[in-house]
N, C-alpha and C positions, 0 to 999 in steps of 0.2 A: 572554713576548714583551715587548720594550721598547716605550715609547710611540712611539719613532721607527719601529720596525718595524710597529707597529699602524697608524700613519698611512699608511705605504706600502702595507700590505695592504688598507686601505680603498680606495686608489686602484686597486689591481690586482684586488680581490676580485670584480669583475664577471665575471672569467673562471673563477672557482671554481664549477664546476657540481656543487654538493652541496646537499642539503636544509638548511634553516635549523638543524634539530636537529643534523645532522652537523657543520656549521660550528662549533657550540659545543663539540663534543667535542675531545679532545686532538689527534686526527689532523687535524681541520679547522683548528685553530689552528696546528698545525705546518705544514700545507700553505700557509696564508696567509702565514706568515712566510717559508717557502721561496720562494714566488713573488716576494715583495718582494726577497729577497736575490739571486735569480737574475736578475731584471730589472735590478737595480742593477748587477750585475757584467757582464752580457752585453748588456743592452738588446735582447733578442730578442723577437719576437712569440710568445706562448704561448697554448695552448688547453688546456682541461680537459674531459674527458668522464667521465660517470658510469659508462658501460658500453660494452662492445664487443658488437655483435650478431654472433653466431656466423656468420650467413650472410655478413656482410661480411668476416670473417676468412677464411672458406673461399674466398670469391671472390678475395681477394688471394693466398692460397696457390696457387690454381689458376693464376693468371697468373704467379706466380713460379716454380712447379714444374709445368710443363705435362705432364711425363712421370709424374706421381704422381696416383693416384686419391684423391678425397676424397668423403666421404659428404655427403648433404644433411641439414639439420636443420630443426626447426620454426621458422617465421618469427620467433617472439617469443623464441627462446632467446638468452641473452646471458651474458656474464661481467661481474660487477659488483663490482670490488674496493672495499673500504670507503672508500678515499681516492681512487678514480677513477684516471684516466690523464692525466698531465700531459705535454704535447708541445711541441716547438718546431716552427715552421712555416717551410717553405722557400718560395722565391719562386714556386713552382708552386702553392702553397696546400696542399701535402701535409704532414701532421703526422708528426713522428718522436718516439716516446715517449722521455722522459727520466726518468720516474718512474711506477711502478705501485705503489700503496701499499695494504697490508692491515693490520688489527689483529685479533688473536684473544685473547679473554679466556675462559679455560677452567678450570673447577675450582671446585666448591662443597663439596668434602668436608671442608674445614676448618670451614666454617660448619655443615655437617650434624653433624660430630662434637660441636660445642658444644651442639647441640640434641638430642644423643643418638640421632641417626638413623643408619641404615646407610649405608655408602659406596656411591656410584654408579659405574657404569662410566665409564672415561675414553675420550677420543679423538674425539668427534664433530666438533668444530671442526677438528681436524687432518685428518680424512678429507676434509672439504670443501676445506681448504687444498690438499691434494694434487691434487684434481681441478682446481682453479683454476690451479695452477702448471703442470700439463700443458698447459692451454689457452694460458697466457701464453707458455710456451716455444715452442709451435708458432707463435703469432702473431708472435713476435719473430725467427723464423728468417730472415726477409727482411732484417732490420736487422743481425743478427750480434752483438747484445748482449742482456743480460737485466737491465734496470733495475728489477727487482722487489724490493720490501722488505716484509717482514712483521715486525711487532712483536707478540710474544705474551707474556701474563702471566697469572698465576693459580697456584693451588696445584698444578695438574696439571703445571706446568713447574718444579717444585722440582728441585734437582740430583740427587735420587735417583729421579726419575720415569722410568719406561720410555717415557713419551710422547715424551721428548726424542729417543729413538732413532728414532721415526717422523719427527720433524722433520729429523733428520740424513739419513735416507733420502731425504726430499723434496729436501733440499739436495744430492743426489747425493754423499752422504757427505762433504761439506765441513764445515769447522768453523763453529760457530755464533758469533753476535755479531761477525762480520767483514763488511766490505763487499766484495761481488763483483759487478762489472758486466760486465767484458770476459771472455768465455769463456777457460778455461785448458786446457792440454793442447797437444800438438804440432799438433793439427788443430782446436783449439777445441772439443773434445768436451764439456767440462764447463761448460755455460752455467747456472750454479747459481742466481744471485740471492743475496739477502742476508736472513738470518734472525736476528732478535734476540729471544731468549727467556729469561725468568727468572720468578721467583715474584712480585716486586714490580712494580707498575705503572711504566711508562716515563713520564718527564716530557716536557712539550712541548719543552723545550730539547734533550733527548737525541734526540727524534724529528726535530726540525728540523735539528740538526747532521748527522744521517745522511741525511735527505732531500736536503739541500743538496749534500752530497758525492756522492751517487749522481747527482743531476742534473748536477753539474759534470763528472763523469767521462763521462757520456753525451754531453754537449754537445761535449766535447773529442774524443770518438770520432767524432762526426758531422762535426766540423770536419776531422779527418784523412781521413775517408772521402769527403766531398762538397766540402770547401772552405768556409771561414767565409763567403765571399761568396755562398753558395748559399741563405742563410737571411734571412728577413725581419727587419727591425729596427723597433722602435717609434719 
């Protein structure tokens, strides 16, 4: 992050609802830089949430889809993406998500091999990712886009790893390492999201560039859907 971006992020950082430790991580740095760039380009009011309470998601779904039955959940159940949920705010005070960010680091078998230890089973982080993606897809049905991004790295995501097949399945069999925000298909059936996976860690710059592009596409989608004058400006 450049000094210029860092100064802007300090100004806008008050809306970044992450723990201090998470803000020091790569995803936190990338989010701060993303917020600065989006505010500079669009001048919109942004909000950031650490989590979505499942009860609130279900309440919204019930109002949007009154002919569909939904189950009740425990009051404290929530979805907590690593990077939280970044939204633009309309003039009614309603937030519209433009970026939902996750990071998954999976794989210690390379280190275990160096220590002469046996290999461990793969897949735990990806199973949790799959659960979260189902929840985010449902929550975003009312909006009609999927501004979800996951960056994954570690030896479990090497090119010869079968785990990548699980990620591709979560992506509704879409290609990895590409941005997908607006659903594809004749009726928008494929609301995939974006999945960036490889063995090496992702840099802050790489994550920032992707986050900014996902946020930009989401904002332009909302402008087309609701009109640009429907949103609050700072």
